[in-house]
C-alpha positions, -999 to 999 in steps of 0.1 A, spaced: 314 -149 307 317 -128 278 332 -135 247 340 -108 224 356 -133 196 365 -108 169 356 -78 189 369 -66 222 374 -40 244 401 -41 271 429 -61 290 422 -96 299 441 -121 322 473 -142 324 481 -178 332 514 -196 346 527 -227 344 533 -264 364 509 -283 383 500 -301 418 482 -333 410 450 -339 432 450 -370 454 427 -396 443 424 -404 446 317 -563 619 282 -561 630 278 -575 666 259 -607 667 233 -606 697 238 -635 720 208 -648 741 215 -656 778 193 -686 787 181 -691 824 173 -726 836 137 -733 843 128 -739 880 108 -773 889 93 -758 919 60 -741 924 63 -706 910 68 -679 936 54 -645 934 85 -624 925 89 -587 920 89 -575 884 123 -563 874 129 -541 845 149 -556 818 172 -537 796 161 -530 764 178 -548 735 207 -529 723 202 -522 680 230 -527 662 244 -496 653 247 -490 612 284 -485 602 291 -444 597 287 -433 562 322 -431 548 339 -393 548 336 -378 516 367 -358 524 388 -388 531 400 -391 497 420 -358 497 455 -359 508 457 -328 536 493 -323 527 485 -319 489 453 -295 500 476 -274 519 499 -266 495 475 -262 465 453 -239 489 486 -217 499 495 -211 463 458 -199 453 461 -177 487 493 -161 472 481 -157 437 453 -141 454 471 -116 478 462 -132 508 481 -137 540 497 -171 543 503 -189 577 539 -187 592 544 -224 585 534 -224 547 564 -234 522 556 -198 507 558 -176 535 592 -166 529 582 -154 493 553 -136 507 579 -114 524 591 -101 492 585 -62 484 565 -73 453 543 -95 470 534 -69 495 527 -43 470 504 -68 453 486 -78 486 479 -43 494 467 -35 454 444 -66 459 432 -59 492 420 -24 482 405 -33 450 385 -64 465 374 -42 492 360 -22 467 344 -50 444 330 -68 479 310 -33 489 298 -25 452 289 -59 440 297 -90 456 279 -81 489 247 -69 474 247 -98 447 253 -122 478 221 -104 496 200 -104 461 209 -140 459 196 -150 491 165 -133 485 155 -140 448 178 -172 443 168 -187 477 147 -218 463 172 -224 435 203 -223 459 182 -251 484 185 -275 454 227 -276 452 220 -281 412 252 -280 390 255 -246 377 261 -247 337 280 -212 327 291 -209 287 310 -184 276 322 -179 311 362 -177 304 377 -183 342 348 -163 359 346 -189 387 337 -157 409 302 -147 400 289 -179 394 299 -188 431 286 -157 440 251 -160 427 250 -198 434 275 -206 463 259 -242 471 262 -259 436 276 -293 437 292 -285 404 303 -259 385 307 -263 347 325 -233 329 332 -229 292 354 -207 276 382 -203 247 410 -199 265 434 -227 271 434 -245 305 469 -239 312 487 -252 345 493 -239 381 527 -223 387 553 -241 411 559 -209 429 587 -224 452 608 -232 420 609 -197 407 633 -170 417 620 -141 435 623 -120 402 599 -146 382 578 -146 412 576 -106 410 569 -111 370 542 -136 380 525 -112 402 526 -83 379 508 -102 350 482 -114 374 477 -78 384 473 -67 350 449 -97 342 424 -89 367 420 -53 357 390 -56 335 371 -78 358 378 -56 391 368 -23 369 338 -38 349 327 -70 361 338 -89 333 367 -101 313 370 -91 274 374 -119 250 402 -106 227 424 -96 254 421 -128 270 429 -145 239 460 -130 238 473 -129 275 460 -165 281 471 -179 248 501 -198 265 493 -192 301 458 -203 306 430 -202 331 442 -224 360 458 -196 382 429 -172 378 405 -201 389 427 -205 418 425 -170 430 392 -168 428 384 -200 449 407 -186 471 391 -151 473 359 -168 479 374 -185 508 375 -223 496 401 -246 509 412 -266 477 414 -303 478 424 -314 445 434 -306 411 433 -329 380 441 -322 343 416 -340 325 397 -345 290 369 -358 276 364 -384 252 339 -381 224 312 -402 244 318 -376 274 334 -394 296 359 -378 318 396 -390 319 424 -380 344 459 -371 329 480 -379 364 511 -362 347 492 -331 337 499 -337 300 463 -331 283 479 -323 248 467 -355 234 430 -353 251 402 -346 226 383 -319 249 411 -303 275 399 -295 308 404 -292 343 388 -304 377 393 -289 411 378 -302 443 371 -276 471 355 -271 501 342 -242 528 342 -245 563 308 -262 572 300 -279 540 290 -316 544 309 -327 509 332 -314 486 323 -292 455 336 -293 422 346 -270 393 351 -282 358 364 -258 331 366 -270 294 383 -253 263 360 -254 238 343 -233 206 308 -232 215 297 -222 179 280 -246 157 310 -253 137 329 -263 174 298 -282 186 297 -305 155 333 -312 155 332 -319 195 303 -339 205 321 -346 240 305 -316 257 266 -326 249 274 -361 258 292 -349 289 261 -328 299 238 -357 293 253 -377 317 269 -353 344 244 -323 343 209 -333 353 184 -302 349 215 -278 356 207 -238 361 224 -219 335 242 -188 342 251 -161 316 265 -127 314 286 -104 292 283 -132 266 288 -109 235 252 -119 222 264 -148 207 232 -169 214 217 -142 194 233 -155 161 221 -186 141 254 -202 140 255 -206 181 218 -223 176 232 -259 194 246 -241 225 212 -225 226 192 -251 221 212 -272 247 206 -244 272 167 -244 265 163 -281 267 184 -291 297 183 -259 322 155 -262 347 164 -224 353 184 -196 336 200 -164 349 210 -141 323 216 -105 313 204 -95 278 237 -107 262 224 -141 266 195 -161 249 166 -135 238 136 -133 255 117 -142 222 131 -177 227 116 -187 261 81 -198 252 60 -187 282 39 -217 281 72 -235 295 89 -211 317 82 -185 340 100 -153 336 112 -127 363 125 -94 352 153 -70 375 168 -39 369 167 -14 339 168 -24 302 173 5 275 197 -7 248 233 -25 244 264 -7 247 275 9 214 295 -22 205 265 -44 202 239 -18 192 225 -40 164 214 -66 192 187 -44 206 155 -63 218 125 -45 211 103 -72 228 123 -71 260 123 -32 258 84 -33 257 84 -55 289 103 -33 309 81 -5 300 48 -20 306 54 -51 331 46 -38 367 61 -65 382 103 -58 373 121 -58 404 151 -33 411 188 -44 412 213 -25 437 245 -36 417 257 -32 387 265 -60 364 276 -72 325 286 -43 299 264 -18 313 276 -24 348 268 9 361 244 12 390 210 13 378 222 7 341 220 -33 343 194 -62 341 189 -96 347 161 -126 337 153 -155 359 137 -180 339 126 -211 356 111 -240 338 76 -251 347 
């Protein structure tokens, strides 16, 4: 997701407070029947078909969803739906809160805004993904999304079948609110904050870094992640507040207090109808500059253990990987990724050795927005002018989010 750092544009997000902890977490012996042998002369007998021996059945594989508590899952999912402005079942513990005028207005706003987003971006992206990313989406590889902030939405829309989504951003993790413990006025205030926080993404397809750093400084990203999980029709199975140690090992903090964690994060298990196994969303709060990498080796060690040849996705990334002081995250992406999907704000095209990568280009490239005009790529411009194999995009994405203004590059390692 985009990271403006010292440069910014618009609004951002919010977070909230409190947590629901996620849940942890004989072969039959064959018997032979012995028939006594007759002492008389054998007599002709009619052949009688014998039943085939019954093969012993292997035990059924364990249910991958058995580890999750249905009551906790229902509570987490209802909270996500409430924050997403989605209707709740009549027996939900939050059903009464959803009858308030504040939630009714919030619901109306989100339904209208989401229908527009769905028509203009999400549905075209899914159609594009079904064609252009079909082979990648059959692999169920992990998605690595540096500079993401809380943007699970676009990662999941492009890559709905990933086993893991690993998002990295500067914004703090935060906590999920215990809505039932809030007064009606406090709930109305939270909804108003959520409404404002979603403005830039709903309008421009990306979050703006400086605004997020202000709005989410105390609240964190967890409520936004839950909103996106609900709006992408996922059922939330568990929520764990986690931390990485220096060696990249994941530790769960059952009380939700990750203040002393070496690298703070959250792990959310979720699923959709028909999925054979749970999927997992990780978010870690980390400075991805070389200084941050050197001070916090946990992410590299985690990637080496958890992310086997991931697909890396970036958009609206403030062109940070163009700079020398973001060389380590750039090198990590190039070394470990099996594929990269990015707009021009990601890794410059000149870093992709065409002896190692197959490159496919989409959309239109002219020049970056004025804030990043110095990041113009002459070699990328030449490709778009001369390469007859550039394919169109029927949706806008990234900083130049208008239709027929956006670009994407898909790099697949040979």
